[in-house]
C-alpha positions as CSV (number, residue, x, y, z in Angstrom):
1,X,20.2,5.9,-0.6
2,X,16.7,6.4,0.8
3,X,15.1,5.7,-2.6
4,X,16.9,2.3,-2.9
5,X,15.7,1.1,0.5
6,X,12.2,2.4,-0.1
7,X,12.1,0.6,-3.4
8,X,13.3,-2.6,-1.8
9,X,10.7,-2.3,0.9
10,X,8.0,-1.7,-1.8
11,X,9.0,-4.7,-3.9
12,X,8.9,-6.9,-0.8
13,X,5.5,-5.6,0.2
14,X,4.3,-6.1,-3.4
15,X,5.0,-9.9,-3.2
16,X,3.3,-10.6,0.1
17,X,0.0,-11.6,-1.6
18,X,1.8,-14.6,-3.2
19,X,2.2,-16.6,0.0
20,X,-1.4,-17.3,1.0
21,X,-2.4,-18.2,-2.6
22,X,0.6,-20.5,-3.1
23,X,0.1,-22.3,0.2
24,X,-3.6,-22.8,-0.4
25,X,-3.0,-24.0,-4.0
26,X,0.1,-26.2,-3.6
27,X,0.2,-26.9,0.1
28,X,2.8,-25.8,2.7
29,X,5.6,-28.3,2.0
30,X,5.5,-27.9,-1.8
31,X,5.4,-24.1,-1.4
32,X,8.4,-24.1,0.9
33,X,10.4,-26.5,-1.3
34,X,9.5,-24.5,-4.4
35,X,10.6,-21.2,-2.8
36,X,13.9,-22.8,-1.7
37,X,14.5,-24.0,-5.2
38,X,13.7,-20.6,-6.7
39,X,15.9,-18.8,-4.2
40,X,18.9,-21.1,-4.8
41,X,18.5,-20.9,-8.6
42,X,18.3,-17.1,-8.6
43,X,21.3,-16.8,-6.3
44,X,23.3,-19.0,-8.6
45,X,22.1,-16.9,-11.6
46,X,23.0,-13.7,-9.9
47,X,26.6,-14.9,-9.3
48,X,27.0,-16.0,-12.9
49,X,25.3,-13.1,-14.7
50,X,27.0,-9.7,-14.9
51,X,24.3,-7.7,-16.7
52,X,22.7,-5.2,-14.4
53,X,19.5,-5.1,-16.4
54,X,19.0,-8.8,-15.8
55,X,19.6,-8.4,-12.1
56,X,16.5,-6.2,-11.5
57,X,13.9,-8.8,-12.5
58,X,15.9,-11.5,-10.8
59,X,16.1,-9.5,-7.6
60,X,12.3,-9.1,-7.7
61,X,11.8,-12.8,-8.1
62,X,14.3,-13.4,-5.3
63,X,12.3,-11.1,-3.1
64,X,9.1,-13.0,-4.0
65,X,10.7,-16.3,-3.2
66,X,12.2,-15.2,0.1
67,X,9.1,-13.3,1.2
68,X,6.9,-16.3,0.5
69,X,9.4,-18.5,2.3
70,X,9.4,-16.2,5.3
71,X,5.6,-16.1,5.5
72,X,5.2,-19.8,5.0
73,X,7.7,-20.7,7.7
């Protein structure tokens, strides 16, 4: 189980560079709204899709959206 949590922490750390760039490019409100939209769309997709191989990129994008949302707020 240690490798799974280490991988999760690594993917979250890999997406932290996104927040400052997105905020400076699109503004704070647009970044927050975009991250909320991405997070909701991915959560709906995860509940509908049953393919494990599709889940991995979706989980990475979910991590990018929630990390950016966390940093922006």
